[in-house]
NUMARDREN-459822 format. One record per residue (C-alpha): residue in three letters; z, y, x. Coordinates in steps of 0.1 Angstrom, whole numbers, plus 5000, padded with zeros to 4 digits. Example, Ala and Ser with C-alpha at 12.3 -4.5 7.8 and 13.67 -1.06 7.14 Angstrom:
NUMARDREN-459822
ALA507849555123SER507149895137
//
This chain:
NUMARDREN-459822
MET113453605892THR117253585906TRP118653475941ARG122653395939ASN124453425966SER128053505970ILE129453796002GLY133153766001GLN134453925966THR130954065958ASP128153915939VAL124854075938VAL121354035924ALA117754085935ARG114954075914VAL111154045924ILE109854345905GLY105754345900GLY103354145920ASP101453805910LYS102153445911SER101553415950ASP103853685960ARG106653505937ALA105753185952LEU106153355989PHE109853495984ASN110553155966ARG109552915994PRO112652976016ARG114752915987ILE117153206000THR119953295974ILE121453645971ALA122953745940LYS124353645909ARG125253905878ALA123954225872SER124754565850LYS121954865842SER124555115858ASP124754945893SER121754875899VAL120155005937ARG115954965937LEU114754925973PRO111154925979VAL110054646006SER106754706012VAL107254706045PHE107854316044ARG104654236023ASP101954076043HIS098354116029ARG098153855999HIS100654145981ARG098654335952SER101854495943LEU104754685953VAL107454475955HIS111354615945LEU114354485950ALA117554595921ILE120554505940CYS123854505918ALA127254495925LEU128554265896SER132354265909PRO135354525893LEU134754765923THR136055095922MET133455325931GLY134955375966GLU134655025975ARG130955015956LYS130155295982LEU131055086012THR129754755998ALA126454865991PRO124654966027LEU126454646040ILE124254466010LEU121054636017THR121654586054LEU121654246044VAL119054196022ALA116654396047SER117354136074LEU117053836051PHE113653956036PHE112354066072GLN112853696077ILE111253606054TRP108353826061ALA107953666099SER108153316087ASP104953376063PRO101753226065LEU099353516069PHE097053306044TYR097053006020GLU095152845996SER096352545981PHE093452515955ASP096452395930GLU094652615901SER090752655899PHE089052855928GLU086553075906ALA088653385902ARG089653375941TRP086653245957THR082853325952VAL080153105955SER077053245974GLU074053315954GLN071253275979ALA068853045970ASP069252756000TYR072952715986GLN072252465951GLY075252245959THR078352245933TRP081752335940LYS084452155915HIS087852215910SER089251835915LYS092051615925SER092151395957ASP091551045948GLY094850865941HIS096951235942GLU097651485916ASP097351765941TYR093651935937GLY091252095962LEU087952195967LEU085251935958VAL082051875974SER080051735944GLN076951635952GLN074651465982ALA072151616002GLN072651955993LYS073552286008TYR076852446000ALA078052816002ILE081752955990VAL083753226007LYS087053446001GLU087553756011LEU090653866026GLU092754186016GLU093354306050PRO091654176083ILE094253906101VAL094454066138LEU093953806161LYS094653976197ASP098453976194GLY100653696196THR100153326181ILE097353286153VAL097352906141LEU094452796117GLN094552506098PHE093152286066GLU092851986053VAL089651776046ARG089451416034LEU085951276035GLN086451036001ASN083250896004GLY082250866044LEU080651156066GLU077151006079CYS075351276084GLY077151656078GLY079651936083ALA083051996071TYR084352266089LEU085252666082LYS083852986091TYR086153236098LEU084253586096ARG084353926115PRO084254226091GLN080254226079GLU078054496081ALA077954796054GLY075954646024TRP077354306023THR078754085997PRO080153805992LYS077353645971GLY074753695999PHE077053496023ASN074853216045ASN074653096083GLU073353416092SER076653596085PRO078353686116TYR081953476122THR084853476144ILE085553116146MET084252816132PHE085852556136GLY086352166117PRO084351846118ASP081051766125LYS079151426121CYS075551386126GLY073651116145SER075151086180THR076751446172ASN080651356160LYS083451616169VAL085451866155HIS083752186166PHE085252476179ILE083152786186LEU084053126196GLN081453456189HIS082553666212LYS081253986222ASN080154116254PRO082154476262LYS078554546290THR075954476262GLY077954476231LYS075854136220PHE077853826207VAL077553486225GLU078653146210HIS081052996231HIS081452616226LEU084452426235LYS083552156257TYR084651766250PRO085951826215PRO087651546196SER085651306176VAL086151326139PRO088251066121VAL086250786105ASP088550696075LYS088350776044ASN092250946041SER093251296041HIS092851496076VAL094651846087TYR092751976113THR094752296135ALA094052496160ILE096352696178LEU095653046203LYS097853116218PRO098953456236ASP098253316273ASN094953256265GLU095552846256LEU094152736230LYS095352346216ILE093052166192LEU095851906165ILE094651616145ASP097551526118GLY099751696137GLU098951516172GLU097551716201LYS094051646207LYS092451836231LYS093952186255ALA091952436265ASN092252796281PHE089553066270LEU088753196303SER088152816324SER084452786324ASP085652396328ASP086752436285PHE083952636272GLU079852676274PRO079252916282ALA081653056299LEU083453386285ILE083353536318PRO079953556332PRO079053486364LYS079253776385MET075853686406ILE072453526388PRO068953436401ASP066653746406PRO064553686370ASP061753906394ASP062053706420LYS058453416427LYS058153176448PRO055453206480GLU052453056474ASP052352846505TRP056052746498ASP056452356505GLU058752186488ARG057351836500ALA060151656518LYS057851366529ILE053851346531PRO051751056538ASP050451006574PRO047351156577ASP046250946610ALA047350586591VAL044550356584LYS043950086560PRO044149726581ASP040949536580ASP042949196564TRP044049406535ASP042449256505GLU043049516476GLU041249296450ALA043048986454PRO045148896423MET048848906418GLU048848516407ILE046448216412GLU046647846399ASP049347626418GLU046447426435GLU049747126445ALA050747086408VAL049646746393LYS049646666351PRO052646466348GLU051846076332GLY051946016297TRP050246316290LEU048246306260ASP045146516261ASP043246396232GLU046246496209PRO047046866194GLU050347016201ASP050047076155VAL048846856130ASP048246886093ASP051446786071PRO050546446059GLU053146456029ALA051446776015THR049346805987LYS047147075969PRO048847215942GLU047847165908ASP046747495898TRP044947545933ASP041247725923ASP038747695950GLU036947915938GLU039548205933ASP042148135959GLY039847925985GLU039847606003TRP042447436005GLU044247356037ALA047447176043PRO050447336063LYS050547276101VAL053747046114ASP054446966150ASN052446686163PRO055246366162LYS053346206189CYS053846516210GLU057346476209GLU057446136231ALA055146276256PRO055546526281GLY052646726264CYS049346736240GLY046046926243GLU044147056274TRP046347036305LYS046047316326ARG047847406362PRO050247626363VAL050047976380LYS052248106411ARG052548456426ASN049548506453PRO051248526489ALA047848746499TYR048648956473LYS049249296488GLY048349586460LYS046449896463TRP046750056500SER048550376503ALA049450546538PRO052850536546LEU055250866543ILE056251086577ASP058451406574ASN056551686559PRO056851946593ASN055652246570TYR058752176546LYS061252446539GLY063452326510ILE063352326475TRP062852726464LYS065352916446PRO065353286437GLN067353506454GLU070453606437ILE071653946421ASP074054076408ASN074654016374PRO074554336349GLU076254166323TYR079154036340TYR082554186333GLU086254136339LEU088653996309ASP092253906309LYS091953766275PRO089653696248ASN088653996226PHE088653806193GLU087053986160PRO089454036131ILE089453776100ALA087753926074ALA087053626053ILE087053246051GLY083753056042ILE082552726038GLU078852686048ILE077752336054TRP074952106050THR075951746036MET074251406030GLN077451266013ASP079351415985GLY083051335980ILE084351616007LEU087651765999PHE089052116013ASP092652166008ASN095752376020ILE093452656040LEU096552826062ILE096653046087ALA099853166102SER101553336128ASN103953046134GLU103552686145LYS106652626129VAL105252756095ALA101952596098GLU104152246112GLN106352256077TYR103152346055ARG101651976072LEU104951806062GLU105151916032THR101251956018TRP099951656036LYS102151396049PRO103351266018LYS099651186005SER098951076040GLU101550806039VAL100050676006GLU096950706016LYS097750486046GLU100150206027LYS096850196004GLN094650136034LYS096949876047ALA096949646015GLU093349626008GLU092749536044ALA095549286041ALA093649226012ALA090249186026GLU091648926056PHE093148736028LYS089748696012ASP087748616046GLY090448346051LEU090248246016SER085948226020GLY086548026052PHE089047766030GLN086947756003LYS083947606024LYS086247356039ILE087647206004PHE084147185992ASP082847016029VAL085846786017LEU085046745982TYR081246645987LYS082546386010ILE084546265985ALA081546245963ASP079746025987VAL082545755985PRO080745445974PHE082845285947LEU082545715930GLU078845635927PRO078945605887TYR080645955888LYS078846115913ILE076546335894LYS079746485876ILE081446535906ILE078446725922ASP078146925887VAL081147055889ILE081747105926GLU078347345925LYS079847515897ALA083047625918GLU080547705946LYS079348005921GLN082348075906PRO085348035940THR088448125918ILE088147795905THR088247575935ILE091747495934GLY091047365891VAL087947195908LEU089747055933VAL092846915915SER089946755888THR088646605919VAL091846455929VAL092646355896VAL089246135889PHE089545985927ILE093145865916THR091845745884VAL089345495899ILE091745385925LEU094045275896ARG092045145875LEU090344945907LEU093644785914PHE095244725883GLY092544795849GLY092344355855LYS089144205837LYS088044115807GLN088143775791PRO084643645788GLN083343495753ALA081943135750PRO077943155744VAL076643105709ALA073042895712PRO070543125700THR068542965672ALA064742915674SER063943205651GLU065943445671THR064743315702LYS060843425698PRO061743795684ALA063843805716ARG061743695744ALA058743915727ALA061344245728GLU062244125765ASN058044145771ASP057544455755ALA060344645777ALA059244525804ALA055544655797THR056744995789THR059044965823GLU055744895842GLU053745165824LYS056345445832GLU056645345867GLU052845335873ASN053045715857GLY056145825877LYS053945675908ALA050645885894ASP053346225889ASP054446175921ALA051346195942SER050246515920ALA052946675926PRO054546885957ARG057346705975ALA060846845956ARG063646925978LYS066646685971SER070046845961ARG073146695969ARG073346525940GLU070146275946THR071346225984
//
């Protein structure tokens, strides 16, 4: 791998010797060019282990070669200058590089360890983000627990300078109940292995989205060690930001500043600012209270906390009736004129008939369904009239003595305060190092995709990664979301438009001179209602039929009547017989139809029968 540059008249070449793909990617990112041609005889090797971060597994060397036809003296003067320049350039690279970065561009199995604890049955997958060529770590199953961890080669110290924690999450199927946060683990006890990672594995910081029921927040939890007791206490950020509700990619950033400031960013926008040492920002506060209630102090038995007591000298008045009802009949009420006392409110449906397949032995005695009594609709009421009730003016309820000031009142008892044995003063949090990064969640949804996990010591580095990795995906997803929302709005508008069209079409079908075509028109309209995509075609067809009928009425003319031909006697007699048979057949059909109508229940009329 070479970088090219020209320093005066001296061309040099720099090579990265050894290192893995992540090492070379680290040097590639700044795209700094240093050299051109080289000859083995002019090579100068410089170890740059001082510039390495924890990701490097092998020693990186630079081969600096002078290529121009310089004299030996010129080379002796030029070599120190080149070495100084190379050192300064790579120091700048080192200072701007992340402390940890995971892109998931390649499969995670060789770098991350899936927990083998029995509770964690969820399957992790290396998968593309929906609609992108970018890969991530996917939660692939619903209603499962998941645990996976990545051990760092060297712990990252959080005490000095700025630290930025950043990662992307995409809730591709939404999030109704589950977590999508990361745990930044502190060094574990001896004997711990990544395969044993679980909910009890101690962490320094837990950060990320969590949503279930009333919980909807981006967690930031710090496990901080009390220097007096040696115990770790969880301190939760108060009033954290909410989780975005869409299904797009979002990047979560936590910035820990050396002045004890904490900033939470979502998609690069600041959502929360807090101070680690403020009791207004963390619960419980990192600095314990100086005084605490004495746990051994007990309230005296004769301590009276009642501010008011019943008057012991009060007596119930003689006219106080505790048995009086709250409501009584209104004696002044009068039955409205026209009230139908003998008419029930509900009557049997006179048009209902017992179904033909009704079996009294199996189904019981058939009873007609009830309907509102039509006579009651015109009258003020039906059935037995009763006086309405009103509030009883004599009602007083159960008597109780009035309250008076308690002469023995001593106030609300509180234990006396003592010095807090766990109190300590603190200038800045005592963060534990980050030795591993873990994801340990329980979720009801699948499709959660983690990507671009970053730890950096520079806010600008985190911002650059956001712009390069998250921003392009976010813009594509937002455009897609806008298009889908616009399509949905158009569809809703089209549905309303179609309903109005169908209403107009049904009115057209009811036009009297279209009566011969009514059934066919309604058939077409009903098909269109089931298949809204053919609405325009149906509208055009109906309009064509409507115009055709009008044109026939206006310009069709009348046929010339033919001269009547007198029938012969032999033709007249059979014709009359046929007419009589047809009349008899028609009468029989009408009687059979009436009989069928009487036995069958009434059918609801369709639009074509109205």
